[in-house]
C-alpha angles and dihedrals in degrees: 000000000000118000114216120209106229095174092109097038136086127216111240123202122201129188120234091270089061096253115144107239106165136028113192125216114280113265096008100095092214138097131181122227105209134189097049119136117253110260094019117147114223116202124224108269096025084111133028128204135205138162125239136183090199093266107044127038130199123231114283116251127193117260112235120250116275142173120235109238119240117257115271117240 
């Protein structure tokens, strides 16, 4: 297996229309999708993710299904 150095890349998240909605912090490998309702169920493929160094971008892959956690409080 090839290990890819992501230290100079940002995680990009796109919605299902292909619009970029989140750019994660460089080198972190994470990005937060905000504005979703607590308890919402997100289907696989509603979002796509890729990595970019600002010049080159990897292929987009579907984000797995997930449930939005309820608000703490």
